[in-house]
Every structure is written in C-alpha cells, then in structure tokens.
N, C-alpha and C positions, 0 to 999 in steps of 0.2 A: 816141630818149633827148632828154629836153627840154636847150635849151640857153638861158643866159642871154647879157645884149646891151646894149649904151647906147641904149635905146630915147631917151634925155631927148638923145642927141647926135643920134640920127637922126631924130626925130621932125618937124623941120622940114620933111623934104624930101614930108612929103606935101601939101605947098605948092608943089613945084616943078612951075613949067608945061609940063614934057615928059613926058606919062605913060609912057614909059619907065621915067623916072625913079622913079615910085611906083609903078609896078606891080615893078620890082626890092625898092625897099622891102618890098613885101609878102612875097615870097620870103625875104627877109634877115629879117626877124622872124616867119616862120610860124608856127618850132618854137620860140619862144623863148619861156620861160618868167615874163623880166621881169616887174616890176612896170611898169604902164604897155601893155602889151603888147596885150590886150585892147581897150583902149582904143582905142589907135592903128588896129589891124583894123577896127575899127567903123569909127573915121570914116574910113579907106579903102572902107569899104563904101556909102558917102552919094558917092562920087567919080564926076565926070559922065560919066570916060570905060570904055566898054565892057571893055575890057581888064583894066583894072584891076579891076573890080566881080566880071569872073568870076576871076582872079587871088585873091579874098578867098574866093571862092564854094569854090573849089579846094580852098584852104587851110582851109577849117571842117573840125574833125575828122565823122567819121562819127558818127551817131544810128543 
C-alpha cells in the first residue's frame, strides 16, 4: 500500500552529515506516493555513502 507524507519537510535530511540519517530517510519515504518522493530518492541514489546507495537500490521496485 502506498502512503503519502511530507516530503518537503524531510527533504533537507538528504544533506545531513550522518549517513545513518540519510539511510533512515530512504526507509521512511520509500513507499510514499507523495509528489517529490521519486526526485528525493533519485537524489539519494547519488549519495557518496555505500549504505545509503544500498538502501536506495533495495527500495527500488522490482521490474
């Protein structure tokens, strides 16, 4: 089930210095259908931390 959430209020966390916070952000928004979620996940897919990248990759829908 897709949910909606306040992407605009959480997007600033993509710049947080702690990769644990950025990874948690991926997990928080991965099932949201709110406007901006796809863009935020794309932004996080460019993260320099491997654990954040792994979280984004695992959140991607199966094709």
